[in-house]
Steps between C-alpha positions, in 0.01 A plus 500: 500500500605757761146529632456123501821426688520788749537372857217526750554820704573481870216601738457875492719538190367601154553260208796559271259592219147617570389423145587502131559873464699522824721217373539684167595824675749341741664300222532809283641713784734233636626341178405731217330399176731197469345359816168466319668271248690285748534141374391595148772310312372151587142560378625676185722205410212258553205701367540424127539121528244495782224660293597297194463181704185637667313556173643178355365307800159659459494414128608143575234469771235607250620258231505207740128555566396556138393214276519729197706821465188715467324361809381775735598427859281562803616741770592214740714353220667837447565513875664155482716611206607807695593284798735299278675821399559571871680168536725584206596847624590393855828344382614843381319712758608335827874592495430855380238549770738375769781733389267799454348461847838473673635808323188706571499439875871535575484881487228499767705271725806723477720210391651494151579134450452487122649748253257404223296223339797296379679526834180394677460195273865401555474528879174306514648221290819494707304482827233243412546387141219508246243452780603835643435673167164326458380549858129580492423310179195323649357834614572650157299211351221558751491864393541471125294193409155621616585866430601421140177306454304804614722728289437336165139403563413858599681644199318273256165568670554877489607489135181315410290739710659810347474383139210678324229276359582382152872576540794262549699482823817539292384848391472633857622861533816594691314674788282191549802269497669724756190498720458122476870438572509743791190356662631147449813605690287622790308170513830312478646681802179479701564124499879522525553740793459257798749240367724787385517633858588152627759459225669833575518419873634152436757602236646777716503307829830381654585134429311261725244751627207320338585127500150400385491748217195710422296341781732655759489837322120489485466406868734779608327765289148405612604471865693826519334729247164347406344402169532856363879455491455266201406807296798716593612709207154484337500867395851488355423183305177637356661830396749298299265227376281696260760687289754217501257234380322732260837556332581127513187388316522785249858393426386141455214591264723729291773233483251233389358723227852580380602133494181401318573771246861399427440123530127427455546126454737444795 
């Protein structure tokens, strides 16, 4: 978020952050380890229901396209099911993303307007009502719908590819699940980064700066910084994507096996 929202430097001046590792170093030196976890409370509160709704949406998307429960879906159908999960998660994700972005950038601006996630939510609601809390929802949808489609389709494709001949997908080993989940996360973010950059800019902008929404953000970015600016933060995102999503899918597979063991007929 800090890389995505840093202001364009004045002529002859270096950028605030020259890259991912420079941003990491300056954050650590200026704010300590806590600075690396700025805005963490909002995502933590939302992560459990978000992933529950995410996997529920994917399962529902699959069922809506199956005539019989054992029908095998094509990869485009899996992509469509994943897109539905992105619609479901946006309701939970949008406010958390807005709060997280505002808290992460305020240290760089030198202004401490919000004391924490709850204070940020209260101030946003007081200033602009529920619309202030949900600012950037359309851009969150634009990010999560296609990215979630890619996420789940890639995971299912990799699971099938990594399953030895004659074996069941459900018997896939832990290292292979981790690899499939991690790579799915990378494919997910390869699609999600451009709208994520637009979303971060829009959600952290002063009120009224972009009256036409993401179109104004896109025009400004392309005009001032070029197409490459849509991939700001690419390295940071990819460093996070593999381990985070590997762990996510492993957790899901373990949870499903546990639930099928304690309640096989549910």
